[in-house]
C-alpha positions as CSV (number, residue, x, y, z in Angstrom):
1,M,-99.5,38.9,218.4
2,T,-96.8,40.9,220.1
3,R,-96.8,42.5,223.5
4,K,-94.6,45.1,225.1
5,N,-92.6,43.9,228.0
6,N,-90.1,46.3,229.7
7,D,-89.9,48.3,226.4
8,I,-88.9,45.2,224.4
9,E,-91.5,43.7,222.0
10,T,-91.7,40.0,222.4
11,A,-93.6,37.6,220.2
12,D,-96.0,35.1,221.9
13,C,-94.6,31.7,221.0
14,D,-94.3,28.1,222.1
15,F,-90.7,28.7,223.3
16,Q,-92.0,30.4,226.4
17,M,-91.1,28.8,229.7
18,L,-93.8,28.9,232.4
19,T,-93.4,29.1,236.1
20,A,-95.4,27.0,238.6
21,Q,-97.6,30.0,239.1
22,D,-98.2,30.3,235.3
23,V,-99.1,26.6,235.1
24,A,-101.4,26.8,238.1
25,A,-103.2,29.8,236.5
26,R,-103.7,27.9,233.2
27,L,-105.0,24.8,235.0
28,Q,-107.0,26.8,237.5
29,I,-105.4,25.0,240.5
30,S,-103.1,26.2,243.3
31,V,-99.3,26.2,242.9
32,R,-99.2,23.5,245.6
33,G,-101.7,21.5,243.4
34,V,-99.2,21.7,240.5
35,W,-96.4,20.2,242.6
36,R,-98.8,17.5,244.0
37,Q,-99.7,16.5,240.4
38,V,-96.0,16.5,239.4
39,S,-95.1,14.2,242.3
40,K,-98.0,11.8,241.5
41,G,-96.9,11.6,237.8
42,L,-100.1,13.4,236.6
43,L,-98.4,16.5,235.2
44,P,-95.2,16.7,233.0
45,E,-92.0,17.2,234.9
46,P,-90.5,20.7,234.8
47,V,-87.2,21.6,233.2
48,Y,-84.7,23.0,235.7
49,V,-82.8,26.1,234.7
50,G,-80.3,26.2,237.5
51,R,-82.6,25.9,240.5
52,L,-85.6,27.3,238.7
53,A,-88.4,25.0,237.6
54,R,-90.0,25.9,234.3
55,W,-92.4,24.1,232.0
56,P,-92.1,24.6,228.2
57,L,-95.4,26.1,227.0
58,S,-95.4,23.7,223.9
59,E,-95.0,20.6,226.2
60,L,-97.9,21.8,228.4
61,K,-100.1,22.4,225.4
62,D,-99.3,19.0,224.0
63,W,-100.1,17.4,227.3
64,M,-103.5,19.3,227.4
65,D,-104.2,18.4,223.7
66,Q,-103.7,14.7,224.6
67,G,-106.4,15.0,227.3
68,C,-104.0,15.4,230.3
69,P,-102.8,11.8,230.5
70,P,-100.5,10.6,233.3
71,R,-96.8,11.2,232.5
72,N,-96.1,7.5,231.7
73,R,-98.8,7.6,229.0
74,L,-97.7,10.9,227.4
75,K,-96.9,10.6,223.7
76,R,-93.9,12.7,222.7
């Protein structure tokens, strides 16, 4: 599936990087809840691009497919 974004067609793929707002929307929690879960070790750590925190969509999907385990039990 493709979507048009600013006149550029982009393919939906697992290489997408999600913001804290995107993660919150997928998990149906608040953005603050995302950061709380990260600090408690319940959500995968974000990847920092400069000062911007981003989560790879593929990593978030893997975490959800494994039943949302704590970070120390996450299989990579």
